[in-house]
PLY file of the C-alpha trace (Angstrom):
ply
format ascii 1.0
element vertex 292
property float x
property float y
property float z
element edge 291
property int vertex1
property int vertex2
end_header
-0.10 0.13 -0.16
1.38 3.61 -1.02
2.23 6.12 1.45
-0.72 8.63 2.20
-0.31 12.27 1.05
0.79 14.01 4.30
3.19 11.53 4.98
4.99 12.32 1.53
4.95 15.40 2.33
6.75 15.03 5.72
9.21 12.81 3.67
9.91 15.65 1.53
10.42 18.05 4.33
13.01 15.48 5.87
14.65 15.30 2.74
15.17 19.22 2.40
16.19 19.70 6.30
18.65 16.66 6.13
20.31 17.97 2.93
20.80 21.31 4.56
22.64 19.46 7.55
20.01 20.69 10.25
18.06 17.82 11.04
18.92 17.89 14.68
18.10 21.81 14.93
14.85 21.16 13.34
13.72 18.74 15.83
14.98 20.42 18.96
15.28 24.04 18.48
12.88 26.44 19.89
12.11 28.49 16.74
13.51 26.79 13.70
13.58 28.54 10.31
15.02 27.10 6.93
14.52 29.55 3.83
15.88 27.53 0.75
16.11 29.67 -2.67
15.83 27.93 -5.71
16.20 30.11 -8.64
13.00 30.11 -11.11
10.68 29.15 -8.07
9.20 30.75 -5.22
11.50 30.13 -2.14
10.72 27.01 0.39
10.23 27.97 4.03
10.28 25.11 6.52
9.72 25.84 10.19
9.07 23.80 13.40
8.43 24.66 17.11
7.47 22.84 20.38
4.00 21.91 19.94
1.54 24.43 22.35
-1.15 22.05 22.44
-0.47 18.30 21.37
-3.54 17.25 19.45
-2.24 13.75 18.78
0.48 13.50 21.36
2.82 15.31 18.91
5.79 17.10 20.42
6.30 19.67 17.58
4.67 21.48 14.90
5.84 21.88 11.42
5.01 24.68 8.73
5.97 24.54 4.89
5.08 27.13 2.70
5.81 29.01 -0.25
4.87 33.09 -0.34
4.42 35.37 -3.20
4.74 39.09 -2.45
2.25 41.59 -3.57
2.07 45.34 -2.69
4.51 44.47 0.15
2.54 41.46 1.55
3.26 38.12 1.86
0.58 35.29 0.42
0.76 31.70 1.03
0.92 29.63 -2.06
0.05 27.29 -0.21
1.11 26.97 3.51
0.77 23.74 5.31
1.24 23.45 9.19
1.20 19.70 10.34
2.20 17.56 13.47
5.47 15.81 13.47
4.11 12.91 12.38
2.93 14.61 9.33
-1.02 14.94 9.99
-2.32 17.83 8.52
-3.27 20.78 11.13
-4.10 23.61 8.81
-3.76 24.69 5.04
-3.64 28.19 3.60
-3.85 29.19 0.26
-4.42 32.59 -1.67
-7.31 32.45 -4.40
-9.56 35.35 -4.26
-8.15 36.26 -1.22
-6.37 33.91 1.72
-8.42 30.85 2.49
-7.63 28.66 5.31
-8.86 24.99 5.75
-8.65 23.64 9.40
-7.93 20.09 9.44
-7.37 19.01 13.17
-8.30 21.54 16.44
-9.36 21.12 19.82
-13.01 22.15 20.77
-12.80 25.04 23.16
-16.05 24.06 24.87
-15.67 20.50 25.25
-11.64 19.86 24.49
-12.41 17.03 22.50
-9.92 16.94 19.36
-11.77 17.35 16.14
-11.05 16.35 12.54
-12.25 17.86 9.40
-12.37 14.56 7.29
-13.57 16.22 4.01
-11.01 18.90 4.20
-8.12 16.37 4.88
-9.58 14.21 1.89
-9.96 17.28 -0.47
-6.33 18.73 -0.05
-4.87 15.12 -0.29
-4.14 15.49 -4.03
-2.52 18.90 -3.73
-0.25 17.55 -1.08
0.70 14.70 -3.10
1.35 16.83 -6.08
3.32 19.71 -3.90
5.60 16.74 -2.23
6.44 15.36 -5.52
7.38 19.14 -7.09
9.50 19.92 -3.96
12.03 16.94 -5.47
11.42 17.28 -9.07
11.82 21.08 -9.04
15.60 20.82 -7.22
14.60 22.16 -3.67
16.62 19.11 -1.99
19.76 20.13 -4.07
19.51 23.83 -3.41
19.19 23.16 0.41
22.32 21.08 0.21
24.21 24.13 -1.05
22.86 26.62 1.60
25.17 28.69 4.50
23.66 28.68 7.80
24.16 31.02 10.95
24.22 29.15 14.51
20.29 29.86 15.29
19.48 27.79 12.28
18.24 30.65 10.10
19.46 30.92 6.54
21.05 33.74 5.70
22.59 33.17 2.48
22.22 30.74 -0.71
24.65 30.18 -3.36
23.51 30.06 -6.70
23.24 27.34 -9.16
25.89 28.55 -11.54
28.81 31.30 -11.68
27.18 34.61 -12.84
28.31 36.90 -15.75
28.68 40.61 -14.86
25.75 42.52 -16.49
28.28 44.62 -18.18
29.63 41.61 -20.32
26.35 39.84 -21.11
24.86 41.04 -24.33
21.71 39.02 -24.15
18.51 41.08 -24.86
16.10 41.80 -21.70
12.46 42.16 -21.77
11.58 45.93 -21.76
9.87 47.35 -18.85
6.79 47.76 -20.91
6.88 43.96 -21.78
7.63 42.64 -18.41
4.81 44.46 -17.01
2.48 43.53 -19.53
3.22 39.70 -19.17
3.40 40.06 -15.42
-0.09 41.65 -15.48
-1.28 38.89 -17.86
-0.39 36.07 -16.14
-1.42 37.37 -12.55
-5.01 38.09 -14.18
-5.18 34.63 -15.09
-3.79 33.18 -11.85
-6.62 35.29 -9.92
-9.51 34.74 -12.37
-9.18 31.47 -14.22
-12.05 28.93 -13.76
-10.13 26.49 -15.60
-8.43 24.38 -12.83
-5.39 24.21 -10.61
-2.89 23.56 -13.02
-3.65 26.93 -15.02
-3.62 28.93 -11.60
-0.25 27.01 -10.22
1.63 27.74 -13.90
0.27 31.46 -14.04
1.22 32.25 -10.44
4.91 30.81 -11.05
5.32 32.74 -14.26
3.91 36.03 -12.35
6.50 35.31 -9.52
9.40 34.45 -11.90
8.65 37.93 -13.76
9.05 40.09 -10.69
12.75 40.06 -11.11
14.60 41.56 -14.33
16.19 38.79 -16.58
17.50 38.12 -20.01
14.95 36.72 -22.30
16.97 33.71 -22.66
17.17 32.94 -19.19
13.69 33.28 -18.90
12.89 31.07 -21.68
15.23 28.19 -20.48
13.28 28.40 -16.98
9.88 28.11 -19.05
11.19 25.37 -21.06
12.32 23.38 -18.08
8.69 23.85 -16.19
7.13 22.91 -19.46
9.07 19.76 -20.07
8.35 18.67 -16.20
4.77 18.74 -16.77
4.95 17.22 -20.32
6.75 14.33 -18.74
4.43 14.11 -15.76
1.37 13.88 -18.43
2.95 11.35 -20.09
3.44 9.28 -17.12
-0.24 9.55 -16.03
-1.75 8.81 -19.52
0.38 5.93 -19.54
-0.85 4.57 -16.17
-4.35 5.04 -16.96
-3.75 3.43 -19.97
-2.10 0.22 -18.53
-4.48 0.45 -15.43
-7.81 1.05 -17.80
-8.75 4.05 -15.80
-11.49 5.77 -17.09
-12.24 9.51 -16.93
-13.70 10.74 -13.51
-13.91 13.89 -12.13
-13.55 12.28 -8.86
-10.68 10.23 -9.60
-7.20 11.47 -7.91
-5.32 10.30 -11.14
-7.36 12.23 -13.44
-7.29 15.47 -11.02
-3.61 15.24 -11.21
-3.96 14.70 -14.92
-5.71 17.81 -15.26
-3.33 20.06 -13.26
-0.54 18.99 -15.94
-2.71 19.50 -18.90
-3.72 23.03 -17.53
-0.06 23.85 -16.56
1.31 22.77 -19.77
-0.98 24.68 -21.78
0.01 27.72 -19.83
3.47 27.36 -20.20
3.23 26.90 -24.00
1.29 29.94 -24.28
3.99 32.00 -22.33
6.61 30.82 -24.73
4.90 32.20 -27.70
4.21 35.32 -25.48
8.16 35.47 -24.92
8.98 34.97 -28.41
6.60 37.71 -29.68
8.36 40.05 -26.94
11.66 38.82 -28.07
11.23 39.91 -31.66
10.49 43.54 -30.34
13.37 43.60 -28.11
15.58 42.34 -31.15
14.05 45.28 -33.38
14.92 47.60 -30.67
18.44 46.57 -30.32
19.05 46.70 -34.07
17.59 50.48 -34.42
19.80 51.52 -31.72
22.81 49.81 -33.33
21.83 50.87 -36.78
21.76 47.62 -38.13
0 1
1 2
2 3
3 4
4 5
5 6
6 7
7 8
8 9
9 10
10 11
11 12
12 13
13 14
14 15
15 16
16 17
17 18
18 19
19 20
20 21
21 22
22 23
23 24
24 25
25 26
26 27
27 28
28 29
29 30
30 31
31 32
32 33
33 34
34 35
35 36
36 37
37 38
38 39
39 40
40 41
41 42
42 43
43 44
44 45
45 46
46 47
47 48
48 49
49 50
50 51
51 52
52 53
53 54
54 55
55 56
56 57
57 58
58 59
59 60
60 61
61 62
62 63
63 64
64 65
65 66
66 67
67 68
68 69
69 70
70 71
71 72
72 73
73 74
74 75
75 76
76 77
77 78
78 79
79 80
80 81
81 82
82 83
83 84
84 85
85 86
86 87
87 88
88 89
89 90
90 91
91 92
92 93
93 94
94 95
95 96
96 97
97 98
98 99
99 100
100 101
101 102
102 103
103 104
104 105
105 106
106 107
107 108
108 109
109 110
110 111
111 112
112 113
113 114
114 115
115 116
116 117
117 118
118 119
119 120
120 121
121 122
122 123
123 124
124 125
125 126
126 127
127 128
128 129
129 130
130 131
131 132
132 133
133 134
134 135
135 136
136 137
137 138
138 139
139 140
140 141
141 142
142 143
143 144
144 145
145 146
146 147
147 148
148 149
149 150
150 151
151 152
152 153
153 154
154 155
155 156
156 157
157 158
158 159
159 160
160 161
161 162
162 163
163 164
164 165
165 166
166 167
167 168
168 169
169 170
170 171
171 172
172 173
173 174
174 175
175 176
176 177
177 178
178 179
179 180
180 181
181 182
182 183
183 184
184 185
185 186
186 187
187 188
188 189
189 190
190 191
191 192
192 193
193 194
194 195
195 196
196 197
197 198
198 199
199 200
200 201
201 202
202 203
203 204
204 205
205 206
206 207
207 208
208 209
209 210
210 211
211 212
212 213
213 214
214 215
215 216
216 217
217 218
218 219
219 220
220 221
221 222
222 223
223 224
224 225
225 226
226 227
227 228
228 229
229 230
230 231
231 232
232 233
233 234
234 235
235 236
236 237
237 238
238 239
239 240
240 241
241 242
242 243
243 244
244 245
245 246
246 247
247 248
248 249
249 250
250 251
251 252
252 253
253 254
254 255
255 256
256 257
257 258
258 259
259 260
260 261
261 262
262 263
263 264
264 265
265 266
266 267
267 268
268 269
269 270
270 271
271 272
272 273
273 274
274 275
275 276
276 277
277 278
278 279
279 280
280 281
281 282
282 283
283 284
284 285
285 286
286 287
287 288
288 289
289 290
290 291
């Protein structure tokens, strides 16, 4: 029998912390925070602290999250609090405002511990995909390269590759106007789409990536890497469904994950076309300025 989604999530968290060589602090510190930078993605934040009210006999609580910043405010995308055995306590996500789903809590009147069975079941597929993405997107490798201080707080994170000074890099960049146009387009898609989690997930990732100025070539490389990831996942799901004779069903976890991959793949294909269009404009501007 396969592992439960929250067990996979806890396993991914443990792998990141171990890669950073901070597992002992993660299990003992009064206030542990690990901040893992990974180019092309929102930083991964992992926290742990002694449980203030053991609901299942746990000794510690764990928080794992991605956050995006908008108008100087941090928004969870998403944020999960769980016990040290991985059982979800609450999940926070941003979609038309910040939404919180409580899963495990103590009733203040009766002191009984209550479980939101439906909420736990509905978030299972999200946690399964998130746990897989933490590994596939390179956060374990990124954690192995961090530099920490004695308080277990990340103070710096070496980049994956040596950077070339801006002055010696002739690659064209998106103009400020193009970058703003694309940023607004994909933020709008993320906020307003009714076409599923995959579309929102990809559009948010693009919006977050575009917050920093980068070369067009660098941006294309990142988008192609994401497209390749979702294409491979889609192929694996389609093969698995064919082998196991799984038919389309709105309630099937396999089909929900399949839908996420289809939506995300489609958005990155559109983004790459948008990028090519803006690249042509950038090249025209370069030729005009050099007189070629």
